C-alpha positions in Angstrom: 14.0 10.7 20.4 11.2 8.3 21.0 10.7 4.9 19.3 8.4 4.6 16.4 5.0 3.3 17.6 4.1 2.0 14.2 7.4 0.1 13.8 5.7 -3.4 13.9 2.1 -2.5 13.1 2.9 -1.6 9.6 5.1 -4.6 8.9 2.6 -6.2 6.5 0.5 -3.2 5.7 2.3 -2.2 2.5 0.5 -0.7 -0.5 1.1 -3.9 -2.5 -1.2 -5.8 -0.1 -4.0 -3.2 -0.1 -7.2 -3.6 -2.1 -6.9 0.0 -3.3 -3.5 -0.6 -4.9 -3.2 -1.1 -8.7 0.2 -2.3 -9.8 1.8 -0.3 -12.6 5.3 -2.0 -12.7 7.6 -3.9 -10.4 8.1 -0.8 -8.1 5.2 1.6 -8.6 1.4 1.5 -8.6 -1.6 3.8 -8.2 -3.7 4.3 -5.1 -7.4 4.3 -5.7 -8.5 4.9 -2.2 -10.0 8.3 -3.0 -11.3 9.9 -6.1 -8.6 10.9 -8.7 -7.5 14.5 -8.8 -6.9 16.5 -12.0 -3.5 14.9 -12.1 -5.0 11.4 -11.9 -4.6 8.7 -9.3 -1.7 9.2 -6.8 1.5 7.3 -7.6 2.8 5.2 -4.7 5.7 2.7 -4.2 4.6 -0.9 -3.5 6.3 -0.8 -0.1 4.8 2.5 1.1 1.9 2.4 3.6 -0.7 4.7 5.0 -3.4 4.6 7.7 -6.1 3.8 5.2 -4.7 0.3 4.4 -7.3 -2.4 3.8 -6.0 -5.9 3.2 -6.8 -7.3 -0.3 -8.5 -10.6 0.5 -7.4 -12.1 -2.9 -3.8 -12.2 -1.8 -4.2 -13.4 1.8 -1.9 -16.4 2.1 0.2 -15.6 -0.9 3.8 -15.0 -0.3 5.2 -11.6 -1.3 8.5 -9.9 -1.0 8.9 -6.4 0.3 
């Protein structure tokens, strides 16, 4: 089995650092990257990540825990 190519690239690209993430509680949030579906905005964990990540400039420099 080959090594994960994204192992280090996604290290700081978690949902909680993304401008599209809206925090719901300590663990979950909503992703507002795309328009909501009939079920609403997708629910994501704060330590998930995807290829559409865009850093939230308001939290650059702040310390956060995974």
